[in-house]
N, C-alpha and C positions, 0 to 999 in steps of 0.2 A: 503494500499499499504506499510505503514511504517513496517509492520511485515513480507513483502516478499511475500504476497498471491495476486493473481490476479484471480478473479472470473470472467469468461466470459461466459454469457448466451447463451443459442441455438440461432443458426442463426445469431450471430455475430463473430467478430474477434477483437483482440487487437493488435496494432502494438507497439512494445516494442523497446525503444531507451536505449542505455547506452552511458553515455557521449555525447549525442547529435546525435550519429549515430545509424542507423538502426541495430537492434539485431535480432529480431525475430517477426514472426507473431504468436499469439497464437489462438487456436481455442476454441470451447466451453469446458468449465469444470473449474477446479481449477488448478492453476498453480504457482510454487514457482521461485521467482525471488529474485536477490540480493537487499535487503533493501537499500534505498537511492541512489543506483547505477542505478538501471533500473526504468524507467519511462514509462507510458503508454502514448504515442504520440497521439493515436486516437483509438477510439472504432468505428467499421465499421458495419453497417447494411449490412447483405449479402442476405436479402430476396429482393423480388420485390418491386419496388418503383414506384409510379405514380406521374408523373410531368404533370400538366395539366397548359396550359395558356389560359385565356379569348381571344376570337377575338380581333385582332389588325388591325389597318387600314394599309394596304400596298399597295403602289404605283405599278400598272402593268406597262409594256412597253409601253403601248399606252397612259399612262398619266392618266387612270382611277384608282378608288381605288377599293379594294376588302377588305373584313373582312376574316382573317384566324386566327383561334384558332386551337391548337394542344393539343394533349395527348401523352405523351411518357411513355412506361414503360421500366424500366432498372433495373439492378442488378449489384453489385460490385462482379467482379469474381476474382481480386487480390487485395487484402487490401493494400499490400505495394504500388503498383503503384498508386491506388487511394488515397492514403496519400501523396505520395511525387511528382506526377506527375501533380496533380490538387488539388487545395485548397478545392473546394467544388463542387461534381459532379453534383449536381441537378442545381446550378446557371450556371456552365459551359456548361450543356446540353441545358437549356434553351436559353442561348446567341448563342450557335452554331445553333441551331434548327431556332431561330429567323433571324438570319444573313442569312444562308441557304435560308430560305423562302423569304426573301428580293431579294436576289441575283437572285434567280430562278423566282420569279414573275415579276422582272424587264425584263425577257427575254421573256416573253409571253404576250399575251393581257388579258385583265380583263375577256373578255367572255370566253377564252379558259380556264382560270384557274378555272372559275365557272363550266363550262359544262364537263370539262375533267381534275379533279384533280389528276388523276393517274399519269400523267406526273411529277407534282409537287411534289407529293408523293415519286415516284421513285427516282429521284434526290436527294431530301432532306433525304431519308431513306439511300442512298448510303454513302453520307457525313458523316450523324449521325453515322452509322455503323463502317465506316472505321475509324472515329477520336476518337471514345469512346473506342474501342478496345485498343489503346496505352495507354488509362489513367486506364486500368484495369476494365473498366466498359463494360458490354454487354448491348446494347440498343436492347430490345426484341420485341417491338411494337412502332408504330408511327400511330396515328389517325390524320387526316386533317379535319376541319371543314371550308369550303371555302364557303363563300356567297358575293353576291353583296351588295353594301352599301345600307341602306335603303333612301328611297326618302322622301325628308322633307315634312313634314305635312303642313306646311304654308310656302309661300314664304319668303325668307330673305329681310331684308330691302333694300338691293342692287337689288335684282330682282324686287321689287315694282317699283323702280325708273327708270328701264331700260326697 
């Protein structure tokens, strides 16, 4: 960097700042920049990325619990927005998806969430797709794994006493 040469590999982009302000997005290749004045703020992967979360216990609207896991495929479409609008797209997408799942699951019954996950998927996908677009990220696919909680193998201490 001190020589003023920035090398950006294929499938990546570099966000350049000068004096702490955005200057340019550099695509793949070799680029000359002003030494000591320009800095690389971020190097962004432009390829498809897969974010998967293990099943989590989420309470449905009827008070029963369901296990919901998800997998989101996304890609950065605008490196400038992905750098400045959101700190870490993967963490933001995970939190957004988890929040949307909790919200939507609270509006339905556990049985409906397990037997007809399409409604849950449709609503969460809409939220995910609309929000990530403003971040310079394109959500490409959402897979949900919805299952009822496992029945306990042995009764708990409280169940034995009552």
